PDB file of N, H, CA, C and O in Angstrom:
ATOM      1  N   UNK A   1       0.850  -1.135   0.206  1.00  0.00           N
ATOM      2  CA  UNK A   1       0.058  -0.062   0.074  1.00  0.00           C
ATOM      3  C   UNK A   1       0.864   1.126   0.083  1.00  0.00           C
ATOM      4  O   UNK A   1       1.980   1.013   0.590  1.00  0.00           O
ATOM      5  N   UNK A   2       0.425   2.565  -0.508  1.00  0.00           N
ATOM      6  H   UNK A   2      -0.482   2.657  -0.920  1.00  0.00           H
ATOM      7  CA  UNK A   2       1.093   3.637  -0.590  1.00  0.00           C
ATOM      8  C   UNK A   2      -0.139   4.499   0.012  1.00  0.00           C
ATOM      9  O   UNK A   2      -1.335   4.241   0.145  1.00  0.00           O
ATOM     10  N   UNK A   3       0.733   5.746   0.351  1.00  0.00           N
ATOM     11  H   UNK A   3       1.705   5.956   0.243  1.00  0.00           H
ATOM     12  CA  UNK A   3      -0.225   7.055   0.764  1.00  0.00           C
ATOM     13  C   UNK A   3      -0.124   7.924  -0.235  1.00  0.00           C
ATOM     14  O   UNK A   3       0.902   8.307  -0.799  1.00  0.00           O
ATOM     15  N   UNK A   4      -1.570   8.310  -0.492  1.00  0.00           N
ATOM     16  H   UNK A   4      -2.403   7.999  -0.034  1.00  0.00           H
ATOM     17  CA  UNK A   4      -1.666   9.395  -1.623  1.00  0.00           C
ATOM     18  C   UNK A   4      -2.501  10.536  -1.096  1.00  0.00           C
ATOM     19  O   UNK A   4      -3.555  10.324  -0.497  1.00  0.00           O
ATOM     20  N   UNK A   5      -1.904  12.067  -1.379  1.00  0.00           N
ATOM     21  H   UNK A   5      -1.048  12.239  -1.866  1.00  0.00           H
ATOM     22  CA  UNK A   5      -2.641  13.142  -1.151  1.00  0.00           C
ATOM     23  C   UNK A   5      -3.335  13.623  -2.506  1.00  0.00           C
ATOM     24  O   UNK A   5      -2.692  13.745  -3.548  1.00  0.00           O
ATOM     25  N   UNK A   6      -4.689  13.882  -2.405  1.00  0.00           N
ATOM     26  H   UNK A   6      -5.212  13.783  -1.558  1.00  0.00           H
ATOM     27  CA  UNK A   6      -5.382  14.044  -3.524  1.00  0.00           C
ATOM     28  C   UNK A   6      -6.074  15.585  -3.287  1.00  0.00           C
ATOM     29  O   UNK A   6      -6.830  15.689  -2.321  1.00  0.00           O
ATOM     30  N   UNK A   7      -5.881  16.561  -3.981  1.00  0.00           N
ATOM     31  H   UNK A   7      -5.267  16.476  -4.765  1.00  0.00           H
ATOM     32  CA  UNK A   7      -6.321  18.016  -3.719  1.00  0.00           C
ATOM     33  C   UNK A   7      -6.980  18.534  -4.895  1.00  0.00           C
ATOM     34  O   UNK A   7      -6.443  18.574  -6.002  1.00  0.00           O
ATOM     35  N   UNK A   8      -8.219  18.953  -4.627  1.00  0.00           N
ATOM     36  H   UNK A   8      -8.656  18.920  -3.728  1.00  0.00           H
ATOM     37  CA  UNK A   8      -9.059  19.790  -5.569  1.00  0.00           C
ATOM     38  C   UNK A   8      -8.311  21.027  -6.176  1.00  0.00           C
ATOM     39  O   UNK A   8      -7.780  21.741  -5.326  1.00  0.00           O
ATOM     40  N   UNK A   9      -8.185  21.366  -7.307  1.00  0.00           N
ATOM     41  H   UNK A   9      -8.616  20.785  -7.998  1.00  0.00           H
ATOM     42  CA  UNK A   9      -7.416  22.331  -7.804  1.00  0.00           C
ATOM     43  C   UNK A   9      -7.743  23.707  -7.510  1.00  0.00           C
ATOM     44  O   UNK A   9      -7.047  24.644  -7.903  1.00  0.00           O
ATOM     45  N   UNK A  10      -8.873  23.849  -6.773  1.00  0.00           N
ATOM     46  H   UNK A  10      -9.438  23.087  -6.454  1.00  0.00           H
ATOM     47  CA  UNK A  10      -9.430  25.060  -5.893  1.00  0.00           C
ATOM     48  C   UNK A  10      -8.935  25.157  -4.618  1.00  0.00           C
ATOM     49  O   UNK A  10      -9.072  26.200  -3.979  1.00  0.00           O
ATOM     50  N   UNK A  11      -8.326  24.112  -4.132  1.00  0.00           N
ATOM     51  H   UNK A  11      -8.214  23.265  -4.651  1.00  0.00           H
ATOM     52  CA  UNK A  11      -7.846  23.704  -2.851  1.00  0.00           C
ATOM     53  C   UNK A  11      -9.180  23.870  -1.833  1.00  0.00           C
ATOM     54  O   UNK A  11      -9.067  24.487  -0.774  1.00  0.00           O
ATOM     55  N   UNK A  12     -10.427  23.273  -2.244  1.00  0.00           N
ATOM     56  H   UNK A  12     -10.518  22.771  -3.104  1.00  0.00           H
ATOM     57  CA  UNK A  12     -11.302  23.275  -1.317  1.00  0.00           C
ATOM     58  C   UNK A  12     -11.473  22.069  -0.522  1.00  0.00           C
ATOM     59  O   UNK A  12     -11.965  22.080   0.607  1.00  0.00           O
ATOM     60  N   UNK A  13     -11.012  20.908  -1.195  1.00  0.00           N
ATOM     61  H   UNK A  13     -10.613  20.899  -2.111  1.00  0.00           H
ATOM     62  CA  UNK A  13     -10.698  19.613  -0.511  1.00  0.00           C
ATOM     63  C   UNK A  13      -9.634  18.919  -0.685  1.00  0.00           C
ATOM     64  O   UNK A  13      -9.027  18.755  -1.744  1.00  0.00           O
ATOM     65  N   UNK A  14      -9.322  18.381   0.640  1.00  0.00           N
ATOM     66  H   UNK A  14      -9.815  18.514   1.500  1.00  0.00           H
ATOM     67  CA  UNK A  14      -7.796  17.581   0.269  1.00  0.00           C
ATOM     68  C   UNK A  14      -8.243  16.115   1.060  1.00  0.00           C
ATOM     69  O   UNK A  14      -8.980  16.024   2.042  1.00  0.00           O
ATOM     70  N   UNK A  15      -7.691  15.216   0.462  1.00  0.00           N
ATOM     71  H   UNK A  15      -7.092  15.290  -0.335  1.00  0.00           H
ATOM     72  CA  UNK A  15      -8.123  13.753   0.940  1.00  0.00           C
ATOM     73  C   UNK A  15      -6.598  13.135   0.995  1.00  0.00           C
ATOM     74  O   UNK A  15      -5.742  13.280   0.122  1.00  0.00           O
ATOM     75  N   UNK A  16      -6.491  12.554   1.988  1.00  0.00           N
ATOM     76  H   UNK A  16      -7.186  12.437   2.698  1.00  0.00           H
ATOM     77  CA  UNK A  16      -5.270  11.563   2.182  1.00  0.00           C
ATOM     78  C   UNK A  16      -5.600  10.011   2.637  1.00  0.00           C
ATOM     79  O   UNK A  16      -5.966   9.608   3.741  1.00  0.00           O
ATOM     80  N   UNK A  17      -5.365   9.318   1.497  1.00  0.00           N
ATOM     81  H   UNK A  17      -5.068   9.645   0.600  1.00  0.00           H
ATOM     82  CA  UNK A  17      -5.844   7.832   1.551  1.00  0.00           C
ATOM     83  C   UNK A  17      -4.561   6.774   1.146  1.00  0.00           C
ATOM     84  O   UNK A  17      -3.519   7.031   0.541  1.00  0.00           O
ATOM     85  N   UNK A  18      -5.057   5.468   1.726  1.00  0.00           N
ATOM     86  H   UNK A  18      -5.903   5.260   2.217  1.00  0.00           H
ATOM     87  CA  UNK A  18      -4.072   4.552   1.227  1.00  0.00           C
ATOM     88  C   UNK A  18      -4.667   3.781   0.134  1.00  0.00           C
ATOM     89  O   UNK A  18      -5.877   3.556   0.099  1.00  0.00           O
ATOM     90  N   UNK A  19      -3.671   3.282  -0.953  1.00  0.00           N
ATOM     91  H   UNK A  19      -2.688   3.465  -0.925  1.00  0.00           H
ATOM     92  CA  UNK A  19      -4.285   2.697  -2.211  1.00  0.00           C
ATOM     93  C   UNK A  19      -2.897   1.930  -2.745  1.00  0.00           C
ATOM     94  O   UNK A  19      -1.726   2.187  -2.466  1.00  0.00           O
ATOM     95  N   UNK A  20      -3.392   1.007  -3.522  1.00  0.00           N
ATOM     96  H   UNK A  20      -4.343   0.798  -3.749  1.00  0.00           H
ATOM     97  CA  UNK A  20      -2.189   0.284  -4.328  1.00  0.00           C
ATOM     98  C   UNK A  20      -1.788   1.242  -5.313  1.00  0.00           C
ATOM     99  O   UNK A  20      -0.566   1.310  -5.443  1.00  0.00           O
ATOM    100  N   UNK A  21      -2.312   1.834  -5.882  1.00  0.00           N
ATOM    101  H   UNK A  21      -3.305   1.778  -5.777  1.00  0.00           H
ATOM    102  CA  UNK A  21      -1.716   2.856  -7.123  1.00  0.00           C
ATOM    103  C   UNK A  21      -2.468   4.157  -7.261  1.00  0.00           C
ATOM    104  O   UNK A  21      -3.460   4.418  -6.581  1.00  0.00           O
ATOM    105  N   UNK A  22      -1.977   4.925  -8.127  1.00  0.00           N
ATOM    106  H   UNK A  22      -1.170   4.713  -8.680  1.00  0.00           H
ATOM    107  CA  UNK A  22      -2.534   6.122  -8.246  1.00  0.00           C
ATOM    108  C   UNK A  22      -4.028   6.274  -8.955  1.00  0.00           C
ATOM    109  O   UNK A  22      -4.829   7.181  -8.727  1.00  0.00           O
ATOM    110  N   UNK A  23      -4.198   5.196  -9.844  1.00  0.00           N
ATOM    111  H   UNK A  23      -3.548   4.459 -10.029  1.00  0.00           H
ATOM    112  CA  UNK A  23      -5.417   5.267 -10.390  1.00  0.00           C
ATOM    113  C   UNK A  23      -6.409   4.518  -9.217  1.00  0.00           C
ATOM    114  O   UNK A  23      -7.552   4.965  -9.118  1.00  0.00           O
ATOM    115  N   UNK A  24      -6.168   3.847  -8.687  1.00  0.00           N
ATOM    116  H   UNK A  24      -5.240   3.483  -8.768  1.00  0.00           H
ATOM    117  CA  UNK A  24      -6.641   2.986  -7.401  1.00  0.00           C
ATOM    118  C   UNK A  24      -7.075   4.262  -6.376  1.00  0.00           C
ATOM    119  O   UNK A  24      -8.205   4.316  -5.890  1.00  0.00           O
ATOM    120  N   UNK A  25      -6.192   5.130  -6.148  1.00  0.00           N
ATOM    121  H   UNK A  25      -5.274   5.087  -6.543  1.00  0.00           H
ATOM    122  CA  UNK A  25      -6.407   6.284  -5.120  1.00  0.00           C
ATOM    123  C   UNK A  25      -7.624   7.205  -5.758  1.00  0.00           C
ATOM    124  O   UNK A  25      -8.492   7.643  -5.002  1.00  0.00           O
ATOM    125  N   UNK A  26      -7.654   7.453  -7.022  1.00  0.00           N
ATOM    126  H   UNK A  26      -6.949   7.097  -7.636  1.00  0.00           H
ATOM    127  CA  UNK A  26      -8.658   8.428  -7.659  1.00  0.00           C
ATOM    128  C   UNK A  26     -10.010   7.658  -7.462  1.00  0.00           C
ATOM    129  O   UNK A  26     -10.992   8.246  -7.010  1.00  0.00           O
ATOM    130  N   UNK A  27     -10.043   6.324  -7.810  1.00  0.00           N
ATOM    131  H   UNK A  27      -9.245   5.847  -8.177  1.00  0.00           H
ATOM    132  CA  UNK A  27     -11.021   5.508  -7.721  1.00  0.00           C
ATOM    133  C   UNK A  27     -11.804   5.485  -6.361  1.00  0.00           C
ATOM    134  O   UNK A  27     -13.026   5.548  -6.227  1.00  0.00           O
ATOM    135  N   UNK A  28     -10.792   5.375  -5.318  1.00  0.00           N
ATOM    136  H   UNK A  28      -9.799   5.324  -5.427  1.00  0.00           H
ATOM    137  CA  UNK A  28     -11.251   5.360  -3.975  1.00  0.00           C
ATOM    138  C   UNK A  28     -12.085   6.431  -3.640  1.00  0.00           C
ATOM    139  O   UNK A  28     -13.242   6.387  -3.223  1.00  0.00           O
ATOM    140  N   UNK A  29     -11.210   7.617  -3.919  1.00  0.00           N
ATOM    141  H   UNK A  29     -10.270   7.653  -4.258  1.00  0.00           H
ATOM    142  CA  UNK A  29     -11.756   9.027  -3.829  1.00  0.00           C
ATOM    143  C   UNK A  29     -12.941   9.331  -4.548  1.00  0.00           C
ATOM    144  O   UNK A  29     -13.737  10.105  -4.016  1.00  0.00           O
ATOM    145  N   UNK A  30     -13.255   8.749  -5.923  1.00  0.00           N
ATOM    146  H   UNK A  30     -12.608   8.120  -6.356  1.00  0.00           H
ATOM    147  CA  UNK A  30     -14.436   8.893  -6.345  1.00  0.00           C
ATOM    148  C   UNK A  30     -15.458   8.201  -5.677  1.00  0.00           C
ATOM    149  O   UNK A  30     -16.521   8.802  -5.519  1.00  0.00           O
ATOM    150  N   UNK A  31     -15.355   7.154  -5.291  1.00  0.00           N
ATOM    151  H   UNK A  31     -14.492   6.666  -5.419  1.00  0.00           H
ATOM    152  CA  UNK A  31     -16.190   6.175  -4.536  1.00  0.00           C
ATOM    153  C   UNK A  31     -16.793   6.845  -3.467  1.00  0.00           C
ATOM    154  O   UNK A  31     -18.002   6.739  -3.260  1.00  0.00           O
ATOM    155  N   UNK A  32     -16.008   7.571  -2.723  1.00  0.00           N
ATOM    156  H   UNK A  32     -15.026   7.658  -2.891  1.00  0.00           H
ATOM    157  CA  UNK A  32     -16.291   8.003  -1.287  1.00  0.00           C
ATOM    158  C   UNK A  32     -16.622   9.607  -1.605  1.00  0.00           C
ATOM    159  O   UNK A  32     -16.737  10.334  -0.619  1.00  0.00           O
ATOM    160  N   UNK A  33     -16.766  10.144  -2.808  1.00  0.00           N
ATOM    161  H   UNK A  33     -16.673   9.553  -3.610  1.00  0.00           H
ATOM    162  CA  UNK A  33     -17.061  11.418  -2.936  1.00  0.00           C
ATOM    163  C   UNK A  33     -18.319  11.970  -2.201  1.00  0.00           C
ATOM    164  O   UNK A  33     -19.320  11.272  -2.039  1.00  0.00           O
ATOM    165  N   UNK A  34     -18.217  13.310  -1.746  1.00  0.00           N
ATOM    166  H   UNK A  34     -17.403  13.877  -1.877  1.00  0.00           H
ATOM    167  CA  UNK A  34     -19.524  14.199  -1.430  1.00  0.00           C
ATOM    168  C   UNK A  34     -20.086  14.989  -2.352  1.00  0.00           C
ATOM    169  O   UNK A  34     -20.154  14.584  -3.512  1.00  0.00           O
ATOM    170  N   UNK A  35     -20.514  16.076  -2.043  1.00  0.00           N
ATOM    171  H   UNK A  35     -20.458  16.405  -1.100  1.00  0.00           H
ATOM    172  CA  UNK A  35     -21.326  16.971  -2.733  1.00  0.00           C
ATOM    173  C   UNK A  35     -20.406  17.176  -4.151  1.00  0.00           C
ATOM    174  O   UNK A  35     -20.904  17.423  -5.249  1.00  0.00           O
ATOM    175  N   UNK A  36     -19.134  17.039  -3.912  1.00  0.00           N
ATOM    176  H   UNK A  36     -18.729  16.838  -3.020  1.00  0.00           H
ATOM    177  CA  UNK A  36     -18.279  17.577  -5.056  1.00  0.00           C
ATOM    178  C   UNK A  36     -18.594  16.368  -6.526  1.00  0.00           C
ATOM    179  O   UNK A  36     -18.589  16.521  -7.748  1.00  0.00           O
ATOM    180  N   UNK A  37     -18.771  15.531  -5.876  1.00  0.00           N
ATOM    181  H   UNK A  37     -18.775  15.407  -4.884  1.00  0.00           H
ATOM    182  CA  UNK A  37     -19.105  14.267  -6.955  1.00  0.00           C
ATOM    183  C   UNK A  37     -17.751  13.515  -7.335  1.00  0.00           C
ATOM    184  O   UNK A  37     -16.650  13.920  -6.962  1.00  0.00           O
ATOM    185  N   UNK A  38     -17.935  12.450  -8.069  1.00  0.00           N
ATOM    186  H   UNK A  38     -18.829  12.121  -8.372  1.00  0.00           H
ATOM    187  CA  UNK A  38     -16.836  11.567  -8.340  1.00  0.00           C
ATOM    188  C   UNK A  38     -16.080  12.235  -9.506  1.00  0.00           C
ATOM    189  O   UNK A  38     -14.867  12.031  -9.548  1.00  0.00           O
ATOM    190  N   UNK A  39     -16.618  12.976 -10.418  1.00  0.00           N
ATOM    191  H   UNK A  39     -17.603  13.142 -10.384  1.00  0.00           H
ATOM    192  CA  UNK A  39     -15.801  13.601 -11.638  1.00  0.00           C
ATOM    193  C   UNK A  39     -14.519  14.610 -10.833  1.00  0.00           C
ATOM    194  O   UNK A  39     -13.390  14.695 -11.315  1.00  0.00           O
ATOM    195  N   UNK A  40     -14.859  15.198  -9.781  1.00  0.00           N
ATOM    196  H   UNK A  40     -15.777  15.129  -9.389  1.00  0.00           H
ATOM    197  CA  UNK A  40     -13.617  15.654  -9.292  1.00  0.00           C
ATOM    198  C   UNK A  40     -12.530  14.873  -8.778  1.00  0.00           C
ATOM    199  O   UNK A  40     -11.530  15.511  -8.451  1.00  0.00           O
ATOM    200  N   UNK A  41     -12.514  13.743  -8.651  1.00  0.00           N
ATOM    201  H   UNK A  41     -13.327  13.225  -8.917  1.00  0.00           H
ATOM    202  CA  UNK A  41     -11.278  13.050  -8.475  1.00  0.00           C
ATOM    203  C   UNK A  41     -10.832  12.099  -9.426  1.00  0.00           C
ATOM    204  O   UNK A  41      -9.775  11.492  -9.253  1.00  0.00           O
ATOM    205  N   UNK A  42     -11.727  11.882 -10.653  1.00  0.00           N
ATOM    206  H   UNK A  42     -12.586  12.376 -10.793  1.00  0.00           H
ATOM    207  CA  UNK A  42     -11.400  11.161 -11.481  1.00  0.00           C
ATOM    208  C   UNK A  42     -10.744  11.930 -12.603  1.00  0.00           C
ATOM    209  O   UNK A  42     -10.003  11.359 -13.404  1.00  0.00           O
ATOM    210  N   UNK A  43     -11.014  13.241 -12.668  1.00  0.00           N
ATOM    211  H   UNK A  43     -11.615  13.705 -12.018  1.00  0.00           H
ATOM    212  CA  UNK A  43     -10.397  13.912 -13.821  1.00  0.00           C
ATOM    213  C   UNK A  43      -9.299  14.891 -13.385  1.00  0.00           C
ATOM    214  O   UNK A  43      -9.378  15.881 -12.658  1.00  0.00           O
ATOM    215  N   UNK A  44      -8.322  14.383 -13.983  1.00  0.00           N
ATOM    216  H   UNK A  44      -8.258  13.579 -14.574  1.00  0.00           H
ATOM    217  CA  UNK A  44      -6.932  15.179 -13.654  1.00  0.00           C
ATOM    218  C   UNK A  44      -6.861  16.806 -13.848  1.00  0.00           C
ATOM    219  O   UNK A  44      -6.053  17.551 -13.293  1.00  0.00           O
ATOM    220  N   UNK A  45      -7.927  17.196 -14.794  1.00  0.00           N
ATOM    221  H   UNK A  45      -8.584  16.591 -15.245  1.00  0.00           H
ATOM    222  CA  UNK A  45      -7.922  18.762 -14.802  1.00  0.00           C
ATOM    223  C   UNK A  45      -8.446  19.218 -13.735  1.00  0.00           C
ATOM    224  O   UNK A  45      -8.336  20.438 -13.614  1.00  0.00           O
ATOM    225  N   UNK A  46      -9.143  18.514 -12.662  1.00  0.00           N
ATOM    226  H   UNK A  46      -9.233  17.523 -12.760  1.00  0.00           H
ATOM    227  CA  UNK A  46     -10.040  18.998 -11.586  1.00  0.00           C
ATOM    228  C   UNK A  46      -9.177  18.904 -10.096  1.00  0.00           C
ATOM    229  O   UNK A  46      -9.353  19.629  -9.118  1.00  0.00           O
ATOM    230  N   UNK A  47      -8.215  17.808 -10.237  1.00  0.00           N
ATOM    231  H   UNK A  47      -8.072  17.219 -11.032  1.00  0.00           H
ATOM    232  CA  UNK A  47      -7.503  17.283  -9.018  1.00  0.00           C
ATOM    233  C   UNK A  47      -6.308  16.763  -9.258  1.00  0.00           C
ATOM    234  O   UNK A  47      -6.065  16.116 -10.277  1.00  0.00           O
ATOM    235  N   UNK A  48      -5.345  17.036  -8.212  1.00  0.00           N
ATOM    236  H   UNK A  48      -5.541  17.561  -7.385  1.00  0.00           H
ATOM    237  CA  UNK A  48      -4.128  16.393  -8.285  1.00  0.00           C
ATOM    238  C   UNK A  48      -3.983  15.171  -7.412  1.00  0.00           C
ATOM    239  O   UNK A  48      -4.582  15.105  -6.339  1.00  0.00           O
ATOM    240  N   UNK A  49      -3.192  14.191  -7.853  1.00  0.00           N
ATOM    241  H   UNK A  49      -2.705  14.245  -8.725  1.00  0.00           H
ATOM    242  CA  UNK A  49      -2.877  12.991  -6.966  1.00  0.00           C
ATOM    243  C   UNK A  49      -1.568  12.940  -6.611  1.00  0.00           C
ATOM    244  O   UNK A  49      -0.713  12.864  -7.494  1.00  0.00           O
ATOM    245  N   UNK A  50      -1.291  12.967  -5.537  1.00  0.00           N
ATOM    246  H   UNK A  50      -1.985  13.029  -4.820  1.00  0.00           H
ATOM    247  CA  UNK A  50       0.483  12.896  -5.282  1.00  0.00           C
ATOM    248  C   UNK A  50       0.883  11.740  -4.322  1.00  0.00           C
ATOM    249  O   UNK A  50       0.410  11.629  -3.190  1.00  0.00           O
ATOM    250  N   UNK A  51       1.790  10.889  -4.864  1.00  0.00           N
ATOM    251  H   UNK A  51       2.174  10.979  -5.783  1.00  0.00           H
ATOM    252  CA  UNK A  51       2.030   9.934  -3.862  1.00  0.00           C
ATOM    253  C   UNK A  51       3.057  10.490  -2.807  1.00  0.00           C
ATOM    254  O   UNK A  51       4.130  11.031  -3.074  1.00  0.00           O
ATOM    255  N   UNK A  52       2.546  10.263  -1.600  1.00  0.00           N
ATOM    256  H   UNK A  52       1.675   9.824  -1.383  1.00  0.00           H
ATOM    257  CA  UNK A  52       3.234  10.624  -0.350  1.00  0.00           C
ATOM    258  C   UNK A  52       4.296   9.846   0.320  1.00  0.00           C
ATOM    259  O   UNK A  52       5.263  10.300   0.932  1.00  0.00           O
ATOM    260  N   UNK A  53       3.937   8.433   0.090  1.00  0.00           N
ATOM    261  H   UNK A  53       3.152   8.064  -0.407  1.00  0.00           H
ATOM    262  CA  UNK A  53       4.995   7.579   0.599  1.00  0.00           C
ATOM    263  C   UNK A  53       4.451   6.133   0.151  1.00  0.00           C
ATOM    264  O   UNK A  53       3.291   5.722   0.160  1.00  0.00           O
ATOM    265  N   UNK A  54       5.462   5.579  -0.185  1.00  0.00           N
ATOM    266  H   UNK A  54       6.404   5.912  -0.192  1.00  0.00           H
ATOM    267  CA  UNK A  54       5.155   4.132  -1.103  1.00  0.00           C
ATOM    268  C   UNK A  54       5.624   2.954  -0.283  1.00  0.00           C
ATOM    269  O   UNK A  54       6.479   3.240   0.555  1.00  0.00           O
ATOM    270  N   UNK A  55       5.299   1.864  -0.335  1.00  0.00           N
ATOM    271  H   UNK A  55       4.604   1.631  -1.015  1.00  0.00           H
ATOM    272  CA  UNK A  55       5.567   0.476   0.165  1.00  0.00           C
ATOM    273  C   UNK A  55       5.531   0.756   1.887  1.00  0.00           C
ATOM    274  O   UNK A  55       6.544   0.589   2.566  1.00  0.00           O
ATOM    275  N   UNK A  56       4.337   1.163   2.423  1.00  0.00           N
ATOM    276  H   UNK A  56       3.514   1.299   1.871  1.00  0.00           H
ATOM    277  CA  UNK A  56       3.903   1.317   3.481  1.00  0.00           C
ATOM    278  C   UNK A  56       3.905  -0.025   4.490  1.00  0.00           C
ATOM    279  O   UNK A  56       3.385  -1.087   4.147  1.00  0.00           O
ATOM    280  N   UNK A  57       4.441   0.139   5.542  1.00  0.00           N
ATOM    281  H   UNK A  57       4.863   1.001   5.821  1.00  0.00           H
ATOM    282  CA  UNK A  57       4.502  -0.893   6.671  1.00  0.00           C
ATOM    283  C   UNK A  57       3.480  -0.398   7.717  1.00  0.00           C
ATOM    284  O   UNK A  57       3.215   0.800   7.809  1.00  0.00           O
ATOM    285  N   UNK A  58       2.924  -1.311   8.486  1.00  0.00           N
ATOM    286  H   UNK A  58       3.140  -2.284   8.412  1.00  0.00           H
ATOM    287  CA  UNK A  58       1.941  -0.927   9.488  1.00  0.00           C
ATOM    288  C   UNK A  58       2.803   0.262  10.467  1.00  0.00           C
ATOM    289  O   UNK A  58       3.947   0.209  10.918  1.00  0.00           O
ATOM    290  N   UNK A  59       1.900   1.184  10.568  1.00  0.00           N
ATOM    291  H   UNK A  59       0.970   1.227  10.201  1.00  0.00           H
ATOM    292  CA  UNK A  59       2.639   2.331  11.535  1.00  0.00           C
ATOM    293  C   UNK A  59       1.534   3.342  11.778  1.00  0.00           C
ATOM    294  O   UNK A  59       0.582   3.460  11.005  1.00  0.00           O
ATOM    295  N   UNK A  60       1.693   4.075  12.892  1.00  0.00           N
ATOM    296  H   UNK A  60       2.466   3.979  13.520  1.00  0.00           H
ATOM    297  CA  UNK A  60       0.876   5.091  13.316  1.00  0.00           C
ATOM    298  C   UNK A  60       0.884   6.360  11.964  1.00  0.00           C
ATOM    299  O   UNK A  60       1.959   6.861  11.633  1.00  0.00           O
ATOM    300  N   UNK A  61      -0.504   6.795  11.237  1.00  0.00           N
ATOM    301  H   UNK A  61      -1.377   6.388  11.506  1.00  0.00           H
ATOM    302  CA  UNK A  61      -0.233   7.525  10.354  1.00  0.00           C
ATOM    303  C   UNK A  61      -0.768   8.855  11.170  1.00  0.00           C
ATOM    304  O   UNK A  61      -0.009   9.799  10.951  1.00  0.00           O
ATOM    305  N   UNK A  62      -1.649   9.134  11.879  1.00  0.00           N
ATOM    306  H   UNK A  62      -2.265   8.367  12.057  1.00  0.00           H
ATOM    307  CA  UNK A  62      -2.218  10.250  12.634  1.00  0.00           C
ATOM    308  C   UNK A  62      -2.214  10.059  14.191  1.00  0.00           C
ATOM    309  O   UNK A  62      -2.672   9.020  14.667  1.00  0.00           O
ATOM    310  N   UNK A  63      -1.784  10.894  14.865  1.00  0.00           N
ATOM    311  H   UNK A  63      -1.413  11.738  14.478  1.00  0.00           H
ATOM    312  CA  UNK A  63      -2.088  11.067  16.457  1.00  0.00           C
ATOM    313  C   UNK A  63      -2.620  12.210  16.884  1.00  0.00           C
ATOM    314  O   UNK A  63      -2.162  13.298  16.534  1.00  0.00           O
ATOM    315  N   UNK A  64      -3.566  12.090  17.625  1.00  0.00           N
ATOM    316  H   UNK A  64      -3.937  11.207  17.909  1.00  0.00           H
ATOM    317  CA  UNK A  64      -4.210  13.335  18.279  1.00  0.00           C
ATOM    318  C   UNK A  64      -4.080  13.179  19.676  1.00  0.00           C
ATOM    319  O   UNK A  64      -4.049  12.049  20.163  1.00  0.00           O
ATOM    320  N   UNK A  65      -3.987  14.377  20.497  1.00  0.00           N
ATOM    321  H   UNK A  65      -4.012  15.296  20.102  1.00  0.00           H
ATOM    322  CA  UNK A  65      -4.124  14.110  21.921  1.00  0.00           C
ATOM    323  C   UNK A  65      -4.960  15.529  22.377  1.00  0.00           C
ATOM    324  O   UNK A  65      -5.019  16.605  21.781  1.00  0.00           O
ATOM    325  N   UNK A  66      -5.521  15.152  23.538  1.00  0.00           N
ATOM    326  H   UNK A  66      -5.473  14.278  24.022  1.00  0.00           H
ATOM    327  CA  UNK A  66      -6.737  16.065  23.843  1.00  0.00           C
ATOM    328  C   UNK A  66      -6.167  16.819  24.814  1.00  0.00           C
ATOM    329  O   UNK A  66      -5.809  16.087  25.737  1.00  0.00           O
ATOM    330  N   UNK A  67      -5.903  18.074  25.031  1.00  0.00           N
ATOM    331  H   UNK A  67      -6.194  18.669  24.282  1.00  0.00           H
ATOM    332  CA  UNK A  67      -5.342  18.990  26.107  1.00  0.00           C
ATOM    333  C   UNK A  67      -6.601  19.206  26.981  1.00  0.00           C
ATOM    334  O   UNK A  67      -7.693  19.505  26.497  1.00  0.00           O
ATOM    335  N   UNK A  68      -6.355  19.023  28.395  1.00  0.00           N
ATOM    336  H   UNK A  68      -5.468  18.780  28.788  1.00  0.00           H
ATOM    337  CA  UNK A  68      -7.197  19.319  29.477  1.00  0.00           C
ATOM    338  C   UNK A  68      -6.846  20.389  30.069  1.00  0.00           C
ATOM    339  O   UNK A  68      -6.231  20.271  31.129  1.00  0.00           O
ATOM    340  N   UNK A  69      -7.153  21.762  29.525  1.00  0.00           N
ATOM    341  H   UNK A  69      -7.652  21.857  28.664  1.00  0.00           H
ATOM    342  CA  UNK A  69      -6.874  22.928  30.054  1.00  0.00           C
ATOM    343  C   UNK A  69      -7.893  23.465  30.837  1.00  0.00           C
ATOM    344  O   UNK A  69      -7.742  24.558  31.383  1.00  0.00           O
TER     345      UNK A  69
END
């Protein structure tokens, strides 16, 4: 698996997801599309798809902690 970052050209939406390949990443994004519709993610003229990390091994991707101030 690899990690991809998909960004709408108007910067209104950014997705980070795991997929086997670039076209797989676009399809996963399209299948999970919201109001923007699937074409946003399938059409390279409407969004970019950037490989962030290849050959992922099991690891923490995001960690969030809550401050009790």
